N, C-alpha and C positions, 0 to 999 in steps of 0.2 A: 422488542420494539418494532413497531410497524415500519420504521425507516428502513430496516434491514430488508424486509419483504419488497418494498418499493425499489430499493437499490438493485437487488438481484433480479427483479423483473424489468429493470432498466426504465422505470417510471420515475425519472429524476426530478421532475417538478413536484410530484407528490412527495417524494422522499425529502426534498428540501423543505417543503411546507410542513411536513410532520416533524422534522428536526427543529424547525423554528418554533413550532408549537410546544415541543418539549422544553426548549430553552425558556419560552415565555412562562410556562407553568412552574419550572424549577430552575431559575437563573443561576443558582449556586451549585447545580449538579453537573458534573463533568461530562457525563454520557451524551447529553444533548449537543454540546460543543464538539465533542469528538465525532459524533455521527454527522453533524452538519459539515465538518471538515472533510469527512470521507465523501460525502455527496459532492462537495465543491471540487475536490481534486479529480473525481471521476467525470466531472462535467467541464473540465478545462479551466478551472479557476484555482490552480494550485497555490498561488501566493496567499489568497485569502484562507485557504485550507490550512496552511502552515500556522498562521496566527491562531486559528480556532483550536487546532490540535494542541498547540503549546498552551493555550488557555486551559484546555481540559486537563493537561498534565499539571498545571499549577493548582487547579481545583482539587485534583486527586493525586497527591504526591506519591501514592502507592499504586500508580497506574499499571495496567497489565501490558504485556509485550505487544499486543496488537495495536496499542496507541502508537508505539514506536514504529511498528511496521507501516502504519498509515502515514506517519510523519515522513519516514523515508520514502514512501511511494509518492507523497506530495512533492518532495524535493526532486524525485526522479522525473515526474511529469513536468515540473518546472524547468528541467534541464540542468538542475543543480546537483549533479551526480556526486561530486566530492562531499557536499554537505549531507547527502543521503546516507553516507557510510556510517557515521557516528550513531545515529539512532538505530540503524539496522543491526550494527554490531552489538549495541547495548541490548536490543531485543533478544539476541542469541544468548546473552548472559542470563536472561530471565527464563528462556525456553530454548535450549540448544537444538531441539528437534522440530522447531517451527519451520516447516517446509517452505511456506510462502516467503519467509525472510531470506532463506537461501536462494530462492528464485530472484528476489529483488536485488540481493547482493551480486549475484552472477550478472544480471543485466547492467547494474551500475559499473561493475568492473570492466565489462566489455565497452561500455560507453566511454570509459576513461582510458581505454587502450591497454588494460591490464589483464590480458587473457590468462596469464599464469596464475592469477588470483581468481578469475571467473571459473575456470575449469574445475577446481576442487569444490566450489559451491554447487556446480551442476552435478558433480558426482554425488554430493550429499543429498541432493533432491532425489536422485535415483536410488540411493541407499534407503531413504525414507519411504519412497513409493516407486518400486521397480517398474510399474506399468504407466507411470506418468508420461504424458506426451504434450507437445506444443498445442495440440487441438484444444486442450482444456483452457488455454489462455483466451480463446474466443468466447468462452462462457463467462469470463470475469467481467464485472461491470466496468465499462469504460466507454464513454459516449463517443469519443473521437477515434475513428478507425485508424488514423495515422499513428496514434499512441499505441494502439494494439499491435500494429505492424512493427513499430520501433521495438517493442518489447520482444515480439516473436523473433525478429532479426537478431537482436542482442543475444537471446537465449540460444538460438541456433548456433551463433558464433561461439558461445560458451561450450557447445558440444551436445546440447539437448536436441531431441528429434520429436 
């Protein structure tokens, strides 16, 4: 989907327009709602994103783990860390080696002051990718640099470098 290209190129307006076009062409297809939700939480509109991702999950009850990752990330961006835990943990039941989920869980646990739970998630990230570093976070699509810094700070506190 072209939305993915626009998101990773950080061309958020084009990404949103493309996702809305997908929804207009196929209003019963989950992927468009999920993609628009992804665009919205990366551009500072996490509350809207949560509703869209949940709608995608209703449209596709056999949704993949990355829907849950994005739902958890939307909750994280919204500052709703406790609520982010359930979808992130569920994503791991679908894909235990999903490194991005371990990153998100580590960050949420730090924000909740639960370092004893954050550190094993950080260790799991390094088990899955021993060369992973915080530098890679700067490449992730996220419009607000303050959100990126919040994530980096949390992951550093979890023990990642």
